[in-house]
C-alpha positions in Angstrom: 79.5 96.9 105.5 83.3 96.8 106.0 83.6 93.9 103.5 81.7 95.9 101.0 83.9 98.9 101.7 87.1 96.8 101.3 85.9 95.2 98.0 85.0 98.6 96.6 88.3 100.2 97.6 90.4 97.3 96.2 88.6 97.5 92.9 89.2 101.3 92.8 93.0 100.7 92.9 92.8 98.0 90.2 92.6 94.9 92.3 90.2 92.2 91.1 88.5 91.7 94.5 85.3 89.8 95.1 83.1 88.5 97.8 79.8 86.6 98.0 76.6 88.5 98.8 76.4 89.3 102.5 79.8 87.7 103.2 82.5 89.1 105.4 85.4 87.6 103.5 87.0 89.5 100.6 89.1 87.6 98.1 91.8 89.1 95.9 94.9 88.1 94.0 97.9 87.6 96.3 100.0 90.8 96.5 103.7 91.1 97.1 105.4 88.9 99.7 106.2 92.1 101.7 102.5 92.9 102.0 101.6 89.3 102.7 104.1 89.2 105.5 103.4 92.6 107.0 99.6 92.0 107.1 99.8 88.2 107.8 97.6 87.4 104.8 96.5 83.9 104.1 97.6 83.0 100.6 96.8 79.9 98.5 96.8 79.2 94.7 97.4 82.9 93.9 94.6 84.3 96.1 94.5 86.0 99.5 91.6 87.0 101.6 90.7 89.3 104.5 87.8 88.4 106.9 86.1 91.5 108.1 85.2 90.1 111.5 84.6 92.0 114.7 87.7 93.9 115.7 88.6 94.8 112.1 88.2 98.6 111.8 87.9 100.9 108.8 91.1 102.5 109.9 93.0 99.2 109.8 91.6 98.5 106.3 92.6 102.0 105.2 96.1 101.3 106.4 96.2 98.0 104.5 94.9 99.7 101.4 97.5 102.5 101.7 100.4 100.0 102.0 99.0 97.9 99.1 98.6 101.0 96.8 102.1 102.1 97.6 103.4 98.6 96.8 101.6 98.6 93.5 102.9 102.1 92.6 106.5 101.0 93.4 106.1 98.2 90.9 105.1 100.6 88.1 
């Protein structure tokens, strides 16, 4: 459910996120270096991912989404 939530929220802020059906990994284009470093994102070939494994909370995802949205707005 958290992976579905994250994918939906990323798409709502204009990020081309995707995941396989019933998967816990959400893939999306690599954001700014600041976001990657702060959130320790794995990045390869222009893509990053978040694995919604036990211990990842909705609150943590919301904090990531807030930072990401802020970063995107600053670029505009």
